[in-house]
C-alpha positions as CSV (number, residue, x, y, z in Angstrom):
1,M,46.9,56.9,-23.9
2,D,49.9,57.7,-23.4
3,Q,52.1,56.6,-19.7
4,A,51.5,59.2,-18.2
5,E,47.5,58.9,-18.9
6,G,47.9,55.1,-17.5
7,L,49.9,56.4,-14.6
8,R,47.1,58.4,-13.1
9,N,44.0,55.8,-14.2
10,I,46.5,53.4,-12.3
11,I,46.6,55.7,-9.5
12,K,43.0,56.8,-9.3
13,A,41.7,53.3,-9.7
14,K,43.8,52.4,-6.4
15,N,43.2,55.0,-4.3
16,Q,39.4,54.6,-5.1
17,R,40.2,50.8,-3.4
18,E,42.1,52.0,-0.5
19,S,41.2,54.7,2.4
20,Q,42.6,58.5,2.2
21,P,46.4,58.3,1.2
22,A,48.9,60.3,3.1
23,R,49.1,64.1,3.2
24,V,52.3,65.5,1.3
25,I,54.0,68.0,2.3
26,T,57.3,69.3,0.4
27,I,59.9,71.2,2.4
28,T,61.8,74.0,0.2
29,S,64.1,76.6,-0.3
30,G,65.5,79.2,-2.4
31,K,69.1,78.4,-1.5
32,G,71.3,75.6,0.6
33,G,72.1,76.1,4.0
34,V,68.7,78.1,5.2
35,G,68.6,75.0,7.3
36,K,65.6,72.5,5.0
37,S,67.0,68.9,5.9
38,N,67.1,69.6,9.5
39,L,63.5,71.2,9.3
40,A,62.2,67.9,7.7
41,V,64.1,66.1,10.3
42,N,63.0,67.6,13.5
43,L,59.5,68.3,12.2
44,A,59.2,64.2,11.5
45,V,60.3,63.5,15.1
46,Q,58.0,66.4,16.4
47,L,54.9,64.6,14.4
48,R,56.0,61.2,15.3
49,K,56.0,62.3,19.0
50,K,52.1,63.7,18.4
51,G,51.1,59.9,17.2
52,K,51.7,60.2,13.5
53,K,53.1,57.8,11.0
54,V,56.2,59.9,9.0
55,I,57.9,59.1,6.2
56,I,61.0,61.3,4.9
57,F,61.2,60.8,1.1
58,D,65.0,62.4,0.5
59,A,64.8,64.1,-3.1
60,D,67.9,66.1,-2.0
61,F,70.2,63.7,-4.5
62,G,73.4,66.1,-3.9
63,L,73.5,65.8,-0.6
64,A,72.5,63.4,2.2
65,N,71.8,65.4,4.9
66,V,69.0,63.0,6.4
67,E,70.5,59.9,6.1
68,V,73.8,61.7,8.2
69,M,71.2,63.4,10.7
70,F,69.5,60.4,11.3
71,G,73.4,58.5,11.2
72,S,71.4,55.8,8.9
73,I,72.5,54.6,6.1
74,P,70.4,53.4,2.9
75,K,70.8,50.0,1.2
76,Y,68.8,50.8,-1.2
77,N,67.1,53.4,-3.1
78,L,64.3,54.2,-5.6
79,S,66.6,53.7,-8.4
80,D,66.8,50.1,-7.0
81,L,63.3,49.7,-6.6
82,I,62.5,50.6,-10.6
83,Y,65.7,49.1,-11.8
84,R,66.8,46.0,-9.4
85,D,63.1,44.8,-8.8
86,K,63.6,45.5,-4.7
87,S,60.2,46.1,-3.0
88,M,59.3,49.3,-1.2
89,E,60.3,47.4,2.1
90,E,63.4,46.8,1.1
91,I,64.4,50.5,-0.2
92,I,62.6,51.8,3.4
93,T,65.4,52.9,5.9
94,K,64.8,52.6,9.6
95,G,65.7,56.1,11.5
96,P,65.0,56.9,15.4
97,M,61.6,57.0,17.1
98,G,60.1,55.0,14.3
99,V,60.8,57.8,11.5
100,D,61.4,56.1,8.3
101,F,63.1,57.7,5.1
102,V,63.4,57.1,1.3
103,S,66.2,58.0,-0.8
104,G,65.6,58.8,-3.9
105,G,68.9,58.2,-5.6
106,N,68.9,59.8,-9.2
107,A,65.8,58.1,-9.8
108,V,63.9,61.2,-10.4
109,A,66.2,62.3,-13.6
110,G,65.0,58.8,-15.4
111,L,61.1,59.3,-14.8
112,N,60.5,60.1,-18.6
113,N,62.4,57.2,-19.8
114,L,60.2,54.4,-17.9
115,T,58.5,51.7,-19.8
116,K,55.1,50.8,-19.1
117,E,55.7,47.6,-16.8
118,Q,58.2,50.0,-14.9
119,I,55.4,52.6,-14.3
120,E,53.0,50.1,-13.5
121,Y,55.5,48.7,-11.3
122,L,56.7,52.2,-9.5
123,V,52.8,53.2,-9.1
124,R,52.1,49.8,-7.0
125,S,55.2,50.5,-5.0
126,L,54.3,54.3,-3.8
127,S,50.8,53.3,-3.7
128,Q,51.8,51.1,-1.0
129,L,53.9,54.0,0.7
130,D,51.0,55.9,0.7
131,Y,49.2,53.8,3.0
132,L,52.3,53.1,5.4
133,A,52.4,56.5,6.7
134,D,50.0,59.6,8.2
135,I,52.5,62.5,6.7
136,I,55.1,62.2,4.1
137,L,57.7,65.1,4.2
138,I,59.9,65.9,1.1
139,D,62.5,67.3,1.3
140,T,63.7,68.9,-1.6
141,G,67.1,69.9,-2.9
142,A,67.8,73.6,-2.9
143,G,67.9,76.5,-5.0
144,I,65.2,76.3,-8.4
145,S,66.3,73.6,-10.6
146,D,64.2,71.5,-12.2
147,A,63.9,68.8,-10.1
148,V,63.2,71.0,-7.1
149,M,60.6,73.2,-9.2
150,E,58.7,69.8,-10.5
151,F,58.4,68.5,-7.0
152,V,56.9,72.0,-5.5
153,L,54.3,72.3,-8.9
154,A,53.1,68.7,-8.1
155,S,52.6,69.4,-4.1
156,P,49.5,70.9,-2.6
157,E,51.1,71.8,0.5
158,V,54.8,73.8,0.1
159,L,56.6,74.7,3.2
160,L,59.6,77.4,2.4
161,V,62.5,77.8,4.5
162,S,63.9,81.4,4.5
163,T,66.4,83.1,6.8
164,P,66.5,86.8,7.1
165,E,69.9,87.1,5.2
166,P,69.4,89.1,1.5
167,S,70.6,86.5,0.0
168,S,68.2,84.0,1.5
169,L,65.1,86.4,0.9
170,T,66.1,87.3,-2.9
171,D,66.4,83.2,-3.6
172,S,63.2,82.7,-1.7
173,Y,61.4,85.3,-3.7
174,S,63.0,83.8,-7.1
175,L,61.7,80.0,-6.3
176,L,58.3,81.8,-6.0
177,K,58.8,83.2,-8.8
178,S,59.2,80.8,-10.9
179,L,56.7,79.0,-8.9
180,Y,53.7,81.4,-9.9
181,H,55.3,81.9,-13.4
182,S,54.1,78.2,-14.0
183,P,51.3,77.5,-16.2
184,K,51.1,74.4,-14.0
185,F,50.5,76.3,-10.5
186,S,47.2,77.2,-9.3
187,Q,46.9,79.4,-5.9
188,K,43.1,77.3,-5.4
189,E,45.1,73.7,-5.0
190,A,48.4,74.8,-3.4
191,K,49.4,76.3,-0.3
192,V,52.5,77.8,0.3
193,R,53.9,78.4,3.9
194,V,57.0,80.4,5.0
195,I,58.7,79.3,7.8
196,A,61.5,81.9,8.6
197,N,64.5,80.1,10.2
198,K,67.9,81.6,12.5
199,V,66.1,84.7,13.5
200,H,66.4,86.0,16.8
201,S,62.3,87.0,17.7
202,R,59.0,86.4,16.6
203,E,59.0,89.8,15.1
204,D,62.4,89.0,13.0
205,G,60.2,85.9,11.7
206,L,57.4,88.1,11.1
207,E,59.6,90.2,9.4
208,V,61.2,87.8,7.0
209,F,57.8,86.8,6.0
210,H,56.4,90.5,5.5
211,K,58.9,91.1,2.9
212,L,58.4,87.9,0.7
213,D,54.4,88.5,1.1
214,T,54.9,91.8,0.1
215,V,57.0,91.3,-3.4
216,V,54.4,88.2,-4.2
217,H,51.4,90.8,-3.6
218,Q,53.1,93.5,-5.8
219,F,54.9,91.7,-8.2
220,L,53.0,88.5,-8.5
221,S,49.5,89.4,-7.6
222,G,49.4,86.3,-5.3
223,S,49.7,85.7,-1.7
224,I,51.4,83.5,0.7
225,E,51.0,82.3,4.3
226,Y,52.9,82.3,7.5
227,L,53.7,79.0,9.6
228,G,55.9,80.1,12.2
229,M,60.0,80.5,13.2
230,I,62.5,78.6,14.3
231,P,64.9,80.7,16.6
232,A,68.7,81.0,16.3
233,D,69.6,78.8,19.1
234,L,73.2,77.6,20.0
235,A,72.0,73.9,21.4
236,L,70.3,73.8,18.4
237,E,74.3,74.5,16.6
238,K,75.3,71.7,18.5
239,A,73.4,69.5,17.7
240,I,74.0,69.9,14.0
241,R,77.7,69.1,14.6
242,E,77.2,66.2,16.2
243,Q,74.7,65.2,13.5
244,K,71.4,64.7,15.9
245,P,67.9,66.1,15.6
246,I,67.7,68.8,18.4
247,S,64.1,67.7,19.0
248,M,65.6,64.2,20.2
249,K,69.0,65.4,21.7
250,N,67.6,68.3,23.8
251,P,63.4,68.5,23.6
252,N,63.7,71.5,25.8
253,A,65.9,73.5,23.7
254,R,64.2,76.8,22.2
255,S,64.6,75.0,18.6
256,A,62.9,71.8,19.8
257,R,59.9,73.8,21.6
258,A,59.5,75.8,18.2
259,F,59.6,72.7,15.6
260,E,56.9,71.2,17.9
261,L,54.9,74.3,17.5
262,L,55.4,73.9,13.8
263,A,54.4,70.3,14.2
264,S,51.0,71.5,16.2
265,K,49.8,73.8,13.4
266,L,50.6,71.8,10.8
267,L,48.2,69.0,12.7
268,D,45.6,72.2,13.5
269,E,42.0,70.8,12.4
270,N,41.3,74.1,10.4
271,I,44.9,73.8,8.6
272,S,44.6,70.0,7.9
273,N,41.0,70.8,5.9
274,E,42.3,73.7,3.7
275,I,44.6,70.6,2.2
276,K,41.5,69.7,0.1
277,I,43.3,67.7,-2.5
278,R,44.9,64.4,-1.3
279,R,46.5,62.7,-4.1
280,G,49.0,61.0,-2.0
281,F,52.7,60.5,-2.5
282,S,51.8,58.1,-6.0
283,G,50.0,60.8,-7.2
284,I,53.4,63.5,-6.8
285,F,54.9,61.1,-9.0
286,A,52.4,61.2,-11.2
287,D,52.6,64.4,-11.8
288,L,56.1,64.3,-12.5
289,I,56.0,61.8,-15.1
290,Y,53.4,64.3,-16.9
291,S,55.4,67.0,-17.0
292,R,58.5,65.2,-18.5
293,S,56.1,63.2,-21.1
């Protein structure tokens, strides 16, 4: 039995003893600067307002946007859990409104080098995280790096953030192309939804989606779904400069109301029921290790 198979067996046994694990939603983009981390933070705040316990896993290793926007610097990250025997409680950073987050550090890069004991400790710890939250949001790095694609491929639910800019649309399509061409991707087991950011109207948001959906249908023989839009908003730009979530700073702003609508759509019973596979956060890491073994 290899390490990856052993890891999956540990998770299976753990999940049989526990209730349903957290719903995991991965937020990604084809390029930087499109508002991916801002979406993750504000979506977390809005989901928390609706009574859900939310934890953000910051997998954007090059940038610390989540901690900057929350004004909370993590003392430890996932690497400290694996290599320095820190507990899950110790690496969780408390954010505002009860939204917590975990910094991934550079731990993902070394997953394939873990010992059996380290894997077992990692799984036990991540299984705890699964039952500390209702929803876990994974904020990936931008682009189509190996680390980003591994998270996207392992996730049953993906939110792809794009803007109307041609370069953003092109990079979003490149990410989707890499996703669809991977032998690990199955349309039946994953939902990919588009969020149009920095648009001026609902029609502009739909146009962003239709441009992506058309090329996915024509060249990849697939389909994607539209979740909604976030309008260009001066209040949002000001909140970003002040490093504060607009959903907390100005709940009545156009963009804040848009984030609230997105959260409501994600919690819609029909959408939630479409996500049939609940592997939890530890299951995502099982797939990551398997892909590297």
